N, C-alpha and C positions, 0 to 999 in steps of 0.2 A: 802117900807122898809120890809114889811112882806115877799114879794117874794124873796128879797135878802137873808133874814135870812133863809127862807125855802131852797133855793138853797145851801147856805153855810152849813146848817145842813145836807142836803142830801150828799153833797160832803164829809163832815166829817165822816158820817156813812160809806160811801163807802171806804174811806181811812182806817178807822179802820178795816173794814172787810178784805181788801187786806193785811194790816199789820198782822192781825191775821193769815191769810192763810200762809203768808211768814214765820212767826215765827213758826207755826206748822210744816211746811216742814223742816225748819232748825233743829228743835228739833228732828224730825223723823230721819234725817240724822245723828245727833249726837248719837242717841240711836243705830243706825245700823252701826256705824263707824268701828266696829270690824270685819265686813264681809270682808274677804280677796279679793284682786283684782281678776277679772275674768280671765279665761284662754284666751290667745291671739289666734286670728284667725290663723290657720295653714297656713304658706306661704302667698302668695298673692291670696288666693282663692276668686275669684269673680264670681263663678258659681251662676247664677241666678236661682231662684226657683219660688215658687208660690207667686204671688203678693197679697198684702193685707195690713193690719195694725198690727204692733206690739202694743199690748194694754198696757201690764204692766207685771211686775213680783211681786208676792205676796208670803207671807208665805204659805206653802202648807196647805190646809184645811181651810184657813181664807181668803176668796176671797176679803176682804176689807183691809187687812193689806199690803198695797203697800210698796215695797222695794224702798227706795229713794236714796240709795248710788249707785255709779258706773253707773249712768244714767239708772238703771233698771226700774225706775218708769216713764220714759219719753215715752209718746205715740208718735208714728211716723209712717209714711208710710214706708213700708218695703217689702222685699221679703224673703221668708224662703226657704233655700236650705238644702236638706237632702243628706248627703254623708256618706260614711263609717266612716269618722272621727267623725261625729256628726251633729248637727244642727247649721246653721249659719244664723242669722238674719241680713241681710244687711239693715241698717236703714238710712233714710234720715234725716239729722239734728242732729244725735246722733251717738255715737260710735256703731260699729257692736257688736253683742253679739254671742259668740260661746259657745255651750254646748257640751262638749265631749260625745261621744256615751256611754262611760262607766259610765257617771254621770246620764244618763236617767233612770228613774224608772217606768214611766207610761205615758200614753197619753189617753185623753178622749175628747169628745165634751161636751160643757157646754153652759149654757145660759148667764153667766156673770162672770166678773172678775173686779176688781177695775178699774173704768174708762169706762166700756162698758157693757151694758146689751142689749141683742138682743131679738127680739120678738120670734124667733124660739128657741126651746130647744137645738138645736145642732149648733148654729151659730158661736161658737168659738172653736178653737182647743187649748186645754190646756195641756201643757207638764209638767210633774212632774219630778224634777231632784234634785240632791244633790250638794251642794257646801259649802265647809268649815264647814262641820258638820250640815248644815241646809237643810231642805227639802223645796224646792221652787216650785211654779207653775208659768208658763209663758203662757200668753194668746196671741193668734194670730187669727185675723179675716181675712180669705181669701176673696179676692175681689169677686170671683165667688163661688157661693154656691156649685157648682159641685166639686170644689177642696177640700172641707172639708173632704169627705170620703176617697179620694185617699191619701191625706196628712196624715190623721190619720192612715191609713193602712200602709203607707210606714214607718212612725215613729214606729209603733208597730212592724213591721218586723225588723227594726234596733234594737230595744230593745230586741226582741227575739233572734236575732243573737248574741248580746253581752252576753246574759245570758247563752249561751251554753258553 
């Protein structure tokens, strides 16, 4: 009898924890519901880029404030293509994310963003951009460490070309 009560108690605690997480995510989505829909990917651009993981999008400067609306908080395997039009994250299991070049304001490498912290100080490429009057950070973890510097440089070049 003690064992059954212990198992039931554990299951109840787990269910309460999952319910709390679900409710917190829904509340976050409600708070962020005023964020305008994302720009659509231009044409049928399926240019493949650097393979890696789309980690998340957060409020700029607050690496733990994950954006929950428009699937921006959904972590997924992705590749990041850099083109003159902007950045396109081709994500598996979630909608693609397009960031127009004229919305980009910065790029850096960092150690972490909501959902991922790396051992090395420059394990993530973090892109800062504006959308609907908000400044956002989007994190991407390239599969190969060697791609980090090249990706950061190509995005910085794109931002520099837009500012001229």
